[in-house]
BAZAKE-977293 format. One record per residue (C-alpha): x, y, z. Coordinates in nm, 3 decimals, padded with zeros to 5 digits. Example, Ala and Ser with C-alpha at 12.3 -4.5 7.8 and 13.67 -1.06 7.14 Angstrom:
01.230, -00.450, 00.780
01.367, -00.106, 00.714
***
This chain:
-06.066, -02.966, -05.895
-05.842, -03.025, -05.592
-05.950, -02.686, -05.454
-06.317, -02.785, -05.480
-06.250, -03.115, -05.302
-06.064, -02.948, -05.016
-06.334, -02.683, -04.987
-06.608, -02.947, -04.996
-06.451, -03.137, -04.707
-06.446, -02.825, -04.496
-06.782, -02.682, -04.602
-06.982, -03.003, -04.573
-06.894, -03.025, -04.206
-07.087, -02.704, -04.140
-07.458, -02.684, -04.203
-07.437, -02.307, -04.168
-07.232, -02.278, -04.491
-07.542, -02.339, -04.696
-07.799, -02.062, -04.680
-08.118, -02.240, -04.778
-08.380, -01.969, -04.740
-08.379, -01.785, -05.075
-08.552, -01.476, -04.937
-08.278, -01.427, -04.678
-07.981, -01.515, -04.898
-07.933, -01.171, -05.048
-07.946, -01.000, -04.706
-07.704, -01.251, -04.554
-07.468, -01.251, -04.851
-07.460, -00.871, -04.857
-07.365, -00.867, -04.488
-07.092, -01.124, -04.544
-06.965, -00.933, -04.847
-06.953, -00.610, -04.644
-06.761, -00.783, -04.364
-06.506, -00.920, -04.610
-06.474, -00.582, -04.786
-06.244, -00.434, -04.522
-06.166, -00.112, -04.708
-06.526, -00.065, -04.829
-06.428, -00.020, -05.194
-06.699, -00.253, -05.328
-06.443, -00.519, -05.417
-06.324, -00.807, -05.203
-05.986, -00.948, -05.281
-05.880, -01.306, -05.226
-05.655, -01.171, -04.950
-05.950, -00.999, -04.775
-06.152, -01.323, -04.786
-05.854, -01.522, -04.660
-05.796, -01.277, -04.371
-06.164, -01.281, -04.269
-06.183, -01.661, -04.276
-05.860, -01.685, -04.076
-05.989, -01.438, -03.815
-06.299, -01.655, -03.780
-06.081, -01.961, -03.720
-06.148, -02.125, -04.056
-05.830, -02.263, -04.205
-05.796, -02.196, -04.577
-05.511, -02.242, -04.817
-05.452, -01.915, -05.000
-05.362, -02.095, -05.325
-05.679, -02.308, -05.315
-05.887, -02.002, -05.236
-05.724, -01.805, -05.519
-05.782, -02.078, -05.777
-06.145, -02.120, -05.668
-06.226, -01.748, -05.668
-06.023, -01.631, -05.969
-06.275, -01.740, -06.232
-06.539, -01.520, -06.068
-06.327, -01.204, -06.085
-06.409, -00.996, -06.392
-06.118, -00.896, -06.617
-05.970, -00.567, -06.504
-06.090, -00.605, -06.143
-05.861, -00.678, -05.851
-06.125, -00.884, -05.673
-06.488, -00.987, -05.655
-06.773, -00.743, -05.696
-07.091, -00.823, -05.504
-07.240, -00.991, -05.813
-06.927, -01.204, -05.852
-06.949, -01.296, -05.483
-07.312, -01.408, -05.531
-07.211, -01.613, -05.837
-06.928, -01.773, -05.637
-07.168, -01.863, -05.355
-07.419, -02.014, -05.599
-07.146, -02.215, -05.771
-07.009, -02.349, -05.443
-07.361, -02.427, -05.324
-07.427, -02.629, -05.639
-07.084, -02.800, -05.632
-07.085, -02.884, -05.263
-07.450, -02.972, -05.213
-07.559, -03.071, -05.564
-07.911, -02.934, -05.547
-08.077, -02.719, -05.807
-08.301, -02.423, -05.735
-08.622, -02.625, -05.768
-08.508, -02.872, -05.504
-08.406, -02.588, -05.273
-08.749, -02.429, -05.296
-08.907, -02.755, -05.179
-08.696, -02.776, -04.863
-08.846, -02.690, -04.528
-08.736, -02.330, -04.465
-08.845, -02.287, -04.104
-08.629, -02.564, -03.959
-08.329, -02.454, -04.167
-08.372, -02.094, -04.055
-08.368, -02.218, -03.696
-08.056, -02.422, -03.768
-07.886, -02.121, -03.931
-07.974, -01.907, -03.631
-07.839, -02.171, -03.393
-07.511, -02.186, -03.585
-07.486, -01.806, -03.587
-07.560, -01.794, -03.214
-07.281, -02.045, -03.148
-07.031, -01.815, -03.321
-07.104, -01.545, -03.064
-07.150, -01.779, -02.765
-06.780, -01.860, -02.745
-06.792, -02.037, -02.407
-07.099, -02.243, -02.501
-07.301, -02.148, -02.194
-07.614, -02.059, -02.392
-07.571, -01.683, -02.355
-07.389, -01.405, -02.539
-07.214, -01.176, -02.295
-07.081, -00.831, -02.378
-06.728, -00.972, -02.362
-06.810, -01.250, -02.609
-06.976, -01.007, -02.848
-06.680, -00.772, -02.817
-06.438, -01.057, -02.893
-06.622, -01.158, -03.212
-06.658, -00.798, -03.330
-06.287, -00.751, -03.261
-06.196, -01.063, -03.461
-06.392, -00.921, -03.751
-06.205, -00.592, -03.717
-06.522, -00.391, -03.656
-06.478, -00.065, -03.462
-06.756, -00.157, -03.218
-06.526, -00.429, -03.086
-06.293, -00.170, -02.939
-06.541, -00.004, -02.704
-06.706, -00.218, -02.434
-06.956, 00.062, -02.365
-07.093, 00.040, -02.718
-07.103, -00.337, -02.698
-07.294, -00.324, -02.368
-07.548, -00.090, -02.530
-07.587, -00.340, -02.813
-07.655, -00.614, -02.560
-07.905, -00.396, -02.368
-08.094, -00.315, -02.687
-08.195, -00.682, -02.731
-08.181, -00.805, -02.370
-08.556, -00.846, -02.304
-08.525, -00.997, -01.956
-08.257, -00.748, -01.846
-08.007, -01.007, -01.723
-07.714, -00.840, -01.901
-07.670, -01.107, -02.166
-07.850, -01.239, -02.472
-08.003, -01.586, -02.477
-08.097, -01.773, -02.795
-08.459, -01.652, -02.794
-08.352, -01.288, -02.760
-08.098, -01.343, -03.038
-08.363, -01.506, -03.258
-08.608, -01.220, -03.195
-08.339, -00.965, -03.279
-08.241, -01.146, -03.601
-08.604, -01.180, -03.713
-08.669, -00.811, -03.656
-08.351, -00.716, -03.848
-08.453, -00.937, -04.141
-08.807, -00.797, -04.146
-08.682, -00.438, -04.147
-08.422, -00.515, -04.415
-08.660, -00.688, -04.655
***
C-alpha cells in the first residue's frame, strides 16, 4: 500500500502518465515496453524499468517499484511480459485515477491527445524554447540508450524528415504532424 501511495504522489503530478485515448494506448504502451526492454528479450525486469525511469529523471525507489510490479510477473518469468505490462498500467491507472473504462470512454479525447503531445514535446524540448533541435533530440535518445543518439548525422536526418519549414529544428506543430502520421500508419 505504501508503494501505491508513493507512486500516486509522483504520478498524479504528471498528466502525461495517464494515457486516456484507448485507441492509442496499445501503440504507446508497446513503444514504452520496447524502450524499457533494453535487451529485446520480450521481458522487462524491474531493474530495466528502474534504469529507464532514472535515465528520464524520474526518481523511483527500487523496493517500491519491485513490490508494485512483482504481482504482475508470471511465475517462472524474470520480469514482465507485454501483457503483464499492460495489466500493470491498467491497474495503476485505476488505482491512481479511480476511473473505470466507461468513464474513460466519455472523456474528451481530442484535448487529452493535445495535452499528451504537449507533454511529450516538452520531454524533447529540454531548453523550453519551443523547438526540438538535433542536439536536444540526440540527448534524449542518448538518455534512453538508443543507438541513434550516438550519431548526430542520423539525428539531423530525423529532424530534416519532419522539419516542414526547413529551419533545422522541429516546432510543436511539426512534432504533432509527425506523431499523427506515425499513429495513423501504425493503426
